[in-house]
C-alpha positions as CSV (number, residue, x, y, z in Angstrom):
1,X,7.0,-5.9,10.9
2,X,7.7,-2.2,10.4
3,X,4.3,-0.5,9.9
4,X,4.6,3.1,8.8
5,X,1.5,5.3,8.8
6,X,1.2,7.5,5.8
7,X,-2.3,8.8,6.7
8,X,-4.8,8.0,9.4
9,X,-6.4,5.4,7.1
10,X,-3.4,4.0,5.2
11,X,-0.1,2.5,6.3
12,X,2.7,0.5,4.5
13,X,5.1,-2.1,5.6
14,X,7.8,-4.4,4.1
15,X,6.8,-8.0,3.3
16,X,4.6,-9.6,6.0
17,X,4.3,-13.2,7.1
18,X,1.4,-15.3,8.2
19,X,2.5,-14.8,11.8
20,X,2.0,-11.1,11.4
21,X,-1.7,-11.3,10.6
22,X,-3.0,-11.4,14.2
23,X,-1.0,-8.2,15.1
24,X,-2.3,-6.5,11.9
25,X,-5.9,-7.3,12.9
26,X,-5.2,-6.2,16.5
27,X,-3.9,-2.9,15.2
28,X,-7.3,-2.3,13.7
29,X,-6.5,-2.8,10.0
30,X,-9.5,-4.0,8.0
31,X,-7.9,-4.4,4.6
32,X,-4.5,-5.7,3.5
33,X,-3.2,-4.9,0.0
34,X,-0.4,-7.0,-1.5
35,X,1.7,-4.9,-3.9
36,X,4.4,-7.6,-4.2
37,X,4.4,-10.1,-7.1
38,X,4.8,-13.7,-6.2
39,X,7.8,-14.0,-8.5
40,X,9.8,-12.0,-5.9
41,X,9.2,-14.2,-2.9
42,X,9.3,-17.8,-1.7
43,X,6.0,-19.9,-1.6
44,X,5.6,-19.3,2.2
45,X,5.1,-15.6,1.6
46,X,3.1,-15.6,-1.6
47,X,-0.2,-13.8,-1.9
48,X,-2.3,-16.9,-1.7
49,X,-0.8,-17.9,1.6
50,X,-0.9,-14.4,3.2
51,X,-4.4,-13.9,1.7
52,X,-5.8,-17.1,3.3
53,X,-4.5,-16.1,6.7
54,X,-5.9,-12.6,6.3
55,X,-9.3,-13.9,5.3
56,X,-9.3,-16.4,8.2
57,X,-8.7,-13.4,10.5
58,X,-11.7,-11.6,9.0
59,X,-9.7,-9.1,7.0
60,X,-10.2,-8.1,3.4
61,X,-7.2,-9.0,1.1
62,X,-6.5,-7.5,-2.2
63,X,-3.8,-8.4,-4.7
64,X,-2.4,-5.6,-6.7
65,X,1.0,-6.7,-8.0
66,X,3.2,-3.7,-8.7
67,X,6.7,-3.4,-10.0
68,X,8.4,-0.1,-10.8
69,X,8.5,-1.2,-14.5
70,X,4.8,-2.2,-14.8
71,X,3.2,0.5,-12.5
72,X,0.2,2.1,-14.4
73,X,-2.9,4.1,-13.6
74,X,-5.1,0.9,-13.6
75,X,-3.0,-0.3,-10.6
76,X,-3.4,3.1,-8.9
77,X,-7.1,3.0,-9.5
78,X,-7.4,-0.5,-8.1
79,X,-5.4,0.4,-5.0
80,X,-7.5,3.5,-4.3
81,X,-10.8,1.6,-4.9
82,X,-9.7,-1.0,-2.3
83,X,-8.8,1.7,0.2
84,X,-12.1,3.5,-0.4
85,X,-14.1,0.3,0.0
86,X,-12.4,-0.7,3.2
87,X,-14.5,-0.5,6.4
88,X,-11.4,0.7,8.3
89,X,-7.7,1.4,7.9
90,X,-5.7,-0.3,5.1
91,X,-2.2,-1.8,5.3
92,X,-0.3,-2.3,2.0
93,X,2.9,-4.2,1.7
94,X,5.7,-4.8,-0.8
95,X,9.4,-5.4,-0.4
96,X,10.2,-2.2,1.5
97,X,7.0,-0.2,1.6
98,X,8.2,2.1,-1.2
99,X,6.0,0.8,-4.0
100,X,3.0,0.8,-1.7
101,X,3.7,4.5,-0.8
102,X,4.2,5.4,-4.5
103,X,0.8,3.8,-5.5
104,X,-0.9,5.7,-2.6
105,X,0.8,9.0,-3.6
106,X,-0.4,8.7,-7.2
107,X,-3.9,7.9,-6.0
108,X,-4.0,11.0,-3.8
109,X,-2.7,13.4,-6.4
110,X,-6.2,14.7,-7.3
111,X,-7.2,15.1,-3.6
112,X,-4.0,16.4,-1.9
113,X,-1.3,18.9,-2.8
114,X,2.0,17.5,-4.0
115,X,3.6,19.1,-0.9
116,X,1.2,17.3,1.5
117,X,1.7,14.0,-0.3
118,X,5.5,14.3,-0.3
119,X,5.4,15.4,3.4
120,X,3.3,12.4,4.4
121,X,5.6,10.0,2.6
122,X,8.7,11.7,4.0
123,X,7.4,11.5,7.6
124,X,7.1,7.8,7.1
125,X,10.6,7.5,5.8
126,X,10.0,7.5,2.1
127,X,11.6,10.1,-0.2
128,X,9.3,10.6,-3.2
129,X,10.6,14.0,-4.1
130,X,11.4,12.9,-7.6
131,X,7.7,12.3,-8.2
132,X,6.7,16.0,-7.8
133,X,6.2,16.6,-11.5
134,X,4.0,13.5,-11.8
135,X,1.9,14.4,-8.8
136,X,1.5,18.0,-10.1
137,X,0.5,16.8,-13.5
138,X,-2.0,14.3,-12.1
139,X,-3.5,17.1,-10.0
140,X,-3.9,19.3,-13.1
141,X,-1.9,22.1,-11.6
């Protein structure tokens, strides 16, 4: 597991497994968001399996299936609402962490500057520089 902190309350990681749930809970995460569609992964790693393990460990689990082709503002709103409702830090996962970082970035556009968003993503190893126009437009700048 490669957890990368984007902010004090939000981190991303590539695909997780049931075996990772205890470490996620021990790390203090309260909510896990699955940004990966089941069609991309084998049954052993699908949302229902990971979600059951997360809930058994006392964690909230939210499914928000994102692909680069289907990403829309409803998904961004759902992700932000799950983060805001969490009683503690949130961990989101997808194939590499990139989609989870993109959804976070779009959700922060009205609260943070594009520079701060891009800097946070870059510090975690995700280059979202090409999103600057979108982030600026969403911020109304």
